[in-house]
DOVO-161461 format. One record per residue: residue number from 1; residue in one letter; x, y, z of N, C-alpha, C in turn. Coordinates in Angstrom, 3 decimals. Example, Ala and Ser with C-alpha at 12.3 -4.5 7.8 and 13.67 -1.06 7.14 Angstrom:
// residues 2
  nr rest      nxx      nyy      nzz     caxx     cayy     cazz      cxx      cyy      czz
   1    A   13.190   -5.690    7.800   12.300   -4.500    7.800   13.200   -3.300    7.800
   2    S   12.850   -2.250    7.080   13.670   -1.060    7.140   12.900    0.030    7.870
This chain:
// residues 108
  nr rest      nxx      nyy      nzz     caxx     cayy     cazz      cxx      cyy      czz
   1    M  -21.451   18.937  -17.684  -21.055   18.934  -18.794  -20.298   17.206  -18.952
   2    A  -20.667   16.424  -20.088  -19.163   15.138  -20.124  -18.650   15.347  -20.620
   3    T  -17.204   14.909  -20.259  -15.944   14.747  -20.906  -16.110   13.936  -21.952
   4    N  -14.774   13.498  -22.133  -14.883   13.175  -23.545  -14.725   11.489  -23.401
   5    A  -13.912   11.365  -21.950  -13.891    9.924  -21.760  -15.495    9.459  -21.540
   6    Q  -15.962    9.871  -20.993  -17.503    9.737  -20.539  -18.488    9.579  -21.829
   7    Q  -18.190   10.483  -22.566  -18.889   10.569  -24.165  -18.603    9.159  -24.646
   8    S  -17.085    8.600  -24.416  -17.161    7.390  -25.595  -17.103    6.198  -24.802
   9    G  -17.723    6.045  -23.372  -17.880    5.168  -22.820  -16.566    4.684  -22.275
  10    A  -15.462    4.896  -22.543  -13.849    4.856  -22.052  -13.721    4.916  -20.705
  11    K  -12.942    4.360  -20.059  -12.589    4.413  -18.422  -11.725    5.465  -18.512
  12    P  -12.670    6.615  -17.551  -10.735    7.902  -17.302  -10.009    7.101  -17.130
  13    G   -9.026    7.632  -17.097   -7.030    7.486  -16.318   -6.881    7.725  -15.108
  14    L   -5.873    7.644  -15.027   -5.433    7.721  -13.722   -4.934    8.939  -13.371
  15    R   -5.403    9.349  -12.356   -5.296   11.202  -11.565   -3.752   10.448  -12.017
  16    K   -2.755   11.933  -12.527   -1.823   11.913  -11.468   -1.081   11.930   -9.968
  17    P   -0.366   10.943  -10.066    0.132   10.905   -8.713    1.166   11.919   -7.915
  18    V    0.868   12.942   -6.635    1.659   13.400   -6.384    2.041   12.947   -4.602
  19    F    3.136   13.182   -4.691    3.676   11.905   -4.245    4.614   13.112   -3.173
  20    I    4.413   12.414   -1.604    4.485   13.210   -0.359    5.482   12.130    0.260
  21    K    6.279   12.981    1.460    6.936   12.000    2.196    6.275   11.605    3.641
  22    V    6.931   11.401    4.476    6.658    9.886    5.083    5.938   11.198    6.155
  23    D    6.491   12.045    6.459    6.931   13.194    7.729    5.588   13.629    6.881
  24    N    4.989   13.962    6.232    3.845   14.651    6.063    2.697   14.151    6.335
  25    L    2.496   12.802    6.313    1.134   11.612    6.686    0.335   12.130    7.858
  26    K   -0.900   12.651    7.682   -1.564   12.748    8.536   -2.652   12.146    9.030
  27    P   -3.458   11.705   10.690   -4.421   10.822   10.889   -5.352   10.918   10.196
  28    G   -5.963    9.854    9.743   -7.362    9.540    9.109   -7.343   10.261    8.195
  29    T   -6.148   10.024    6.952   -5.690   10.898    5.688   -5.781    9.794    4.776
  30    N   -5.897    9.766    3.388   -5.989    8.574    2.256   -5.635    9.014    1.463
  31    G   -5.348    8.133    0.112   -4.675    8.459   -1.147   -3.626    8.675   -1.583
  32    H   -2.814    8.547   -0.354   -1.425    9.512   -1.004   -0.341    7.985   -1.576
  33    T    0.374    8.872   -1.938    1.646    8.056   -2.952    3.212    8.699   -2.405
  34    L    4.077    7.417   -1.615    4.654    7.594   -1.550    6.067    6.603   -2.136
  35    T    6.941    7.236   -1.936    8.538    6.172   -2.378    8.863    6.074   -1.299
  36    V    9.163    4.832   -0.638    9.938    4.462   -0.136   10.804    3.399   -0.354
  37    K   11.774    2.610    0.623   12.999    1.560    0.588   12.338    0.406    2.335
  38    V   12.326   -0.552    1.292   11.865   -1.673    2.431   12.856   -1.886    3.360
  39    L   12.959   -1.878    4.501   13.865   -1.872    5.644   13.506   -3.426    5.841
  40    N   12.946   -3.743    6.174   12.359   -5.071    6.882   11.099   -5.766    7.096
  41    S   10.598   -6.932    6.489    9.807   -7.426    6.222    9.214   -8.489    7.306
  42    N    8.078   -8.971    8.056    8.025  -10.222    9.255    6.913  -10.788    8.764
  43    T    6.557  -11.462    8.200    5.156  -12.456    8.093    4.665  -12.911    8.994
  44    V    2.636  -12.408    9.480    2.664  -12.081   10.310    1.235  -13.097   10.562
  45    L    0.900  -13.692    9.036   -0.236  -14.847    8.860   -0.028  -15.267    7.330
  46    Q   -0.004  -16.465    7.497   -0.112  -17.167    6.520   -0.819  -18.874    6.122
  47    K   -2.355  -18.410    5.752   -2.750  -19.300    6.023   -3.125  -20.089    4.716
  48    G   -3.537  -21.382    4.609   -3.978  -22.164    3.117   -4.382  -22.377    2.537
  49    R   -5.089  -22.776    2.236   -6.743  -23.418    1.859   -6.950  -24.320    2.771
  50    S   -7.702  -24.113    3.615   -8.029  -25.451    4.313   -9.827  -26.075    4.154
  51    V  -11.030  -25.214    3.524  -12.337  -25.171    3.345  -12.663  -25.794    2.203
  52    S  -11.993  -24.587    1.359  -12.630  -24.604    0.007  -11.138  -24.330   -1.012
  53    Q  -11.232  -25.133   -2.198  -10.202  -24.895   -3.310  -10.498  -23.859   -3.965
  54    H  -12.049  -22.964   -3.411  -12.206  -21.362   -4.375  -11.453  -20.330   -3.355
  55    L  -11.130  -20.850   -1.973  -10.393  -19.779   -1.629   -8.998  -19.401   -1.597
  56    R   -8.490  -17.913   -1.502   -7.528  -17.872   -1.616   -6.377  -18.148   -0.446
  57    N   -4.931  -18.281   -1.026   -4.453  -17.998    0.555   -4.263  -16.886    0.447
  58    T   -3.970  -16.543    2.187   -3.792  -15.404    2.712   -2.659  -14.971    3.457
  59    R   -1.720  -13.676    3.134   -0.673  -13.865    3.269   -0.556  -12.780    3.954
  60    I    0.139  -12.023    5.164    0.134  -10.276    5.468    1.585  -10.666    6.576
  61    S    2.169   -9.645    6.207    3.658   -9.027    6.262    3.554   -7.729    6.911
  62    E    3.832   -7.351    8.007    4.294   -5.815    8.399    6.024   -5.644    7.745
  63    C    5.954   -4.696    7.325    6.874   -4.239    6.612    7.560   -2.523    7.319
  64    L    8.821   -2.614    7.476    9.111   -1.463    7.826    9.803   -0.511    6.608
  65    V    9.212   -0.081    6.759    9.517    1.151    5.475    9.556    2.746    5.776
  66    G   10.328    3.409    4.648   10.701    4.602    5.180   11.479    5.726    3.456
  67    D   11.273    6.772    4.450   12.389    7.755    3.599   12.996    8.400    3.987
  68    E   13.903    9.726    3.416   14.838   10.093    4.672   14.232   10.969    5.465
  69    T   12.828   10.860    5.566   12.279   11.829    7.019   11.425   10.683    7.757
  70    G   11.291   10.133    7.674   10.987    9.059    8.406   10.765    7.573    8.379
  71    M    9.892    6.719    9.194    9.750    5.512    8.998    8.399    5.446    9.058
  72    I    7.545    4.065    8.473    5.889    3.472    9.028    6.096    1.958    9.050
  73    L    5.131    1.919    9.334    4.809    0.232    9.291    3.468   -0.192    8.395
  74    F    4.231   -0.682    7.379    2.720   -0.933    6.444    2.952   -2.543    6.109
  75    T    1.317   -2.522    5.925    0.550   -4.115    6.050    0.552   -4.394    4.907
  76    A    1.365   -5.753    4.176    1.426   -5.987    2.935    0.279   -7.281    2.846
  77    R   -0.325   -7.336    1.700   -1.161   -8.662    1.993   -1.227   -9.340    0.513
  78    N   -1.232  -10.345    0.305   -0.882  -11.147   -0.100   -0.367  -11.290   -1.524
  79    D   -0.409  -10.470   -2.620    0.767  -10.108   -3.736    1.573   -9.446   -3.183
  80    Q    1.238   -8.443   -2.629    2.106   -7.240   -1.825    3.130   -7.707   -1.476
  81    V    3.397   -9.026   -0.456    4.365   -9.615    0.168    5.654  -10.052   -0.619
  82    D    5.285  -10.697   -2.074    6.523  -10.576   -2.772    7.572   -9.397   -3.130
  83    L    6.243   -8.121   -2.934    7.258   -6.990   -3.708    8.071   -6.453   -2.290
  84    M    7.416   -6.733   -0.876    8.207   -5.686    0.217    9.195   -7.316    0.644
  85    Q   10.615   -6.550    0.004   12.167   -7.470   -0.227   13.044   -6.581    0.380
  86    P   13.136   -7.086    1.862   14.431   -5.691    1.681   15.215   -5.358    1.210
  87    G   15.006   -3.934    1.052   16.421   -3.215    0.280   15.907   -2.818   -0.849
  88    A   14.377   -3.157   -1.721   13.660   -3.036   -2.325   13.012   -1.478   -2.472
  89    T   13.017   -0.684   -3.206   12.593    0.598   -3.374   11.403    0.266   -4.065
  90    V   10.254    0.908   -3.459    9.349    0.205   -3.763    7.938    1.754   -3.734
  91    I    6.959    1.990   -4.427    6.613    2.969   -4.491    4.708    2.511   -4.830
  92    L    4.733    3.209   -3.134    3.018    2.965   -2.573    1.635    3.417   -3.362
  93    R    1.063    3.257   -3.903    0.089    4.041   -4.170   -1.390    4.011   -3.725
  94    D   -1.752    5.150   -3.409   -2.897    4.889   -2.578   -3.391    4.728   -1.367
  95    L   -2.146    5.227   -0.030   -2.228    4.585    1.039   -3.535    5.206    1.744
  96    S   -3.852    4.802    2.894   -4.802    4.837    3.974   -4.137    4.944    5.435
  97    L   -4.356    6.109    5.899   -3.873    5.900    7.474   -4.298    5.514    8.549
  98    V   -4.257    4.497    8.658   -5.350    3.301    9.656   -5.190    3.771   10.990
  99    E   -3.492    3.665   11.352   -2.982    3.707   12.819   -2.446    5.508   12.832
 100    Y   -2.325    6.198   13.981   -1.119    7.001   13.685   -0.733    6.564   14.792
 101    E   -0.802    6.403   16.272    0.021    6.279   17.132    1.239    5.440   16.532
 102    L    0.833    4.136   15.350    1.576    2.739   15.412    2.474    3.616   14.297
 103    V    1.592    4.633   12.906    2.255    5.062   11.819    1.374    3.846   11.040
 104    N    0.957    3.093   10.980    0.534    1.960   10.152   -0.718    2.502    9.245
 105    V   -0.067    1.730    7.872   -0.522    2.071    6.651   -0.834    0.962    5.507
 106    A   -1.952    1.090    5.177   -2.493    0.096    4.222   -2.578    0.521    2.687
 107    V   -2.160   -0.062    1.799   -3.478   -0.280    0.547   -4.515   -0.483    0.458
 108    E   -5.333   -0.196   -0.534   -6.758   -0.676   -0.293   -6.857   -1.336   -1.996
């Protein structure tokens, strides 16, 4: 049976986020939403346009973020880097747990 969004051709809305805490993250899982505070941010890669004007600048930062239950290392890419300033509180939506030993996560 088709929903109203499917019948009208409209895009379905975003599903309501379910917020979890850092200590609830499990290896190999994804789709998590967290509210965390940025503790530290270090740029690990910054490349300008070298070959083509059509290629975008690439920036990658490793950011230590956490809540009252623990800390994780978040890899921020491009526009995300600007948001990850130390002291900022951010909502990370649709996280994928990439490495559990280092507790490294990324938004896809």
